[in-house]
N, C-alpha and C positions, 0 to 999 in steps of 0.2 A: 751714612748707613747705603744710601743708594747707591753708590758706586762698589762698596763691598758686595750688595744683592748683585749687580752688573757681573762683577769679579765670577759668584757664583755662575750664576748661569752661563757665561761667556764659557767658562769651565766645561761645565755640562755640557755644552751644545759641542765645542770641539771636541770632548771625551767622546761625546756617542757619535761622533765623524770618524774617530779612531779605531772605535770598536767594531762600526760598519765596515770601512774600505780599508783599514790598516795603516791611512797613511791621513796626512792634514793636520798634524800636532802643529809645525814650527809655523806650517805654511797658512793654517788658517789662523792662529791664535794672535799672532804678531800684529798682522794687518789688522785683525779686531780691535786690538786694544788700541793702534793709533787712530784707527777712526774713530773711537769712544774720545779721543783728546789728550792720551797719553802720550807723553813725549817719547819722541823713536828709541833712545837710549835707553829709556827704562823701559819700555815694550819689551825691545831684544834683548836687554840684559836678564831682566827676570823670566823671559822666555825661556832662557839658555836655562837657569837653574830650575824651571819647570820641569823640562824636558827632561834635565838628568835625573830626576827624582823618579817621576812616571814610568821610564825607561827600566830605573834597576830593578823593578821586580821581573820584566820580561828578561831582562839579561841573566838575570840568577836561574828563571824556570829552564831556559835554553841550555845554558851550563849545566846544568843537574839532568838533563836530557839529552846530553853531546852532541847539539846542534851547533855548535860554534864553531869556527875554522881559528882558533887564534894564532895560527901562524900567521893567518892575512889580515886579523885584526894586529898584530903587532907592526902589519907592513903600513896597514893604513895608518895607526897611532903614529910611526917614525915619520910620518910627512907634517899629519893634520895636528899634532898635540905643540910639536915646536913651530908651527905653523901659527897656531891660536895664539900662543904667548907674545910672538913679537908684533901681530898684530893687536893687542891687549896694549902690549908696550908702545908700542908704535903712535897709539890712539892719546896714551896717557903724556908721551914726553914728546912727541913731535909735533902735536896739535895744541896751539896756545888756550887756556883754559875759557879766555871770554869765545874763542873762537866757536860759529855754529854749524857741524859737523853733521846737522840732521839729513843736509841736502845729500849727502856720499852713503850713509844709511837709507836712507831714500833710495836711491839709487841700487845700491848693491842690493834690497830685498825684493826691488821690483824687478831685476833680473831674475835672482832665481826664483821666483815666483811663477816667472815666464817660464825659464829652465824645466822647472818641477810638474808644471802643466803641461808642457809639451813630453815630458818623460812618462807621464801618467797617461795620456793619450795614446804613447805610439811603446806601452811597456812590453805589450804582447808582441809584437814584432821585432821589439830586440830580444826580447827570449825567444823566438823561433828561429832568428838567424844567428845567435850565438850558440845554439843548439845544436846546428846544422853542421854537422862535422865530417859531411863526406867526403868533403874534397880535403880535411884534415885541419888542423889549428890556425889561423888566422897570424899575422903575424905580432899582434899586440896580444894574444892568447900567449903565445910563446916568449913573452918580453914582458910577462903580465908580474913581476914582481918588481923592477923597475918603475913600472908605468904605475902599478898601487901605490908607492912612495910619493909619486909627484903627484898623481891624482888627489893622494890624502893630505898632501900640504894645500892644495888649490880649493881643497873642498874647508880647509880650516880657518884658511882665511875669509872664506864666506859665508862660513857658518857662524864665524867669531863675527862679522860685520854686518849679518841678517837674520840669525838663528833660523837660517832655512836651509835644507840640503841634507843634514845628516841621516833622514829618512828616505824619499825615495829616488833622491837623485843617487845617494850610496849604492842602493839596493839594487837599480839599472849596471851601476858601475863593475858590480860583484857580476852580476847577468852576464855580462858582457867578457869579462877580462876570465871569468873562471866555469866555461860552461858543464864542467862536470859536477858542479855544488850543486846538492838539491835544493829545491825550492824550500824547505825547512832551514836549511844552513845557511840561504842566503839571507833568510830573517833573523836567524840566530844570529849570524855574523855583524849583520848590518846594526842590529840592537846594542851589542855586545862593545862594539867600537863607537856606538851613539853617547853612550852613558860616560864616557871618561873624554870624550871630547866637548861634549856640551857643559860638564862638569868644570872643565880649565878653562872654557871658554866662558861660562858665568863666573866662577870664582875670578877672572882678570876684571870681568866688568865689575865685579863686586869692589874686589881691593885695589886695583888701581884707577878705576873710574866712578867707583862712588854709581852705579847704573842700576841698583837693585833697590826694588818696591817688596817689602815683606809682609807688608797687608795685604797686596794683591797675588804676591806668590800663594800666598794663604788661601787667599780666597778660590782660586783657581783650583790649588789642589784639593779643596771642599767639594766642590763642583763635579772636576774632570775625572776624582777618582774612583766613585760608584757611577758613574756614566759610561766610561769605558768596557766593565764589567755589562750592563744593559745592551750596551751596542755590539758589543761580541756574541751575546745570547741571539740577538735581532738578525744579525749577520746570514744567516742560513735562508732565513724569509726575505731578505730585502735584495733584489736581481743588483747584482756587482757590477754586472757589465753597464747598468744605466745610472749606478752612483758613479762610478768612476769616471766617464766622462762628462758628467756633469761638473765634479769637482775641479777637474782639470782646466775647464775650459773657465771654472771661475776662477781659478788661480793667476790664469792666462789676462784674462779681462781685471782682475786686481794688480795683476803686475806692473802691465802696462800703463795702468793709471798713477803708481809708485814712481815708475820709473821714467815719463814722461811728461805727466801732469804735475 
């Protein structure tokens, strides 16, 4: 009972952070669950399905208001979905059942948390730089289609291993590669891609690895779904310029802890 109450509170806390800042789902949820004592593979696998469910509503809303670039989603998915499947298969067939691969998951999680924190800290600078087309498009913007597929492949591996990166990391990727994409288009495209990626990665953890705790998943959803709406309503009253640096610094500190200690 105490554990289930913690799951609800964890879901509410992270949901509130997501509503206030727009980021922080997997970045906060997975390390929080691991620090509570939940095994790494269970925390990561469950968080992936949690992310797929919670982001599905947002993706549906963005699709209805035509703020999703489906061609970009298809390019990202062309890399990320096969990569996620291959990663789950590799963990299932290449890693011995008796082998503890939690150190690998910890390293992957720590690296993605640090990267996500850095991305959040410099997101505005990246956005300003990518939108400065006074000297024409940069080489990576001219070749954005193959780069998107390659980046999606890398993202599929890292998200499957850590459950982190499908949000803020992918958003900065879109800002860099598609400077003419509107802000709402970046958000909509990011969320629309995150849903199938986290679902496929989560199902890989469930079907091939058995890394899902449905009681945990239920508690997180009970806490987070209403909290996201509360956070979204409070977002205009809380300075985002203060929250994002705090969140980014927290992610870097937690990431270093998981990666090196």
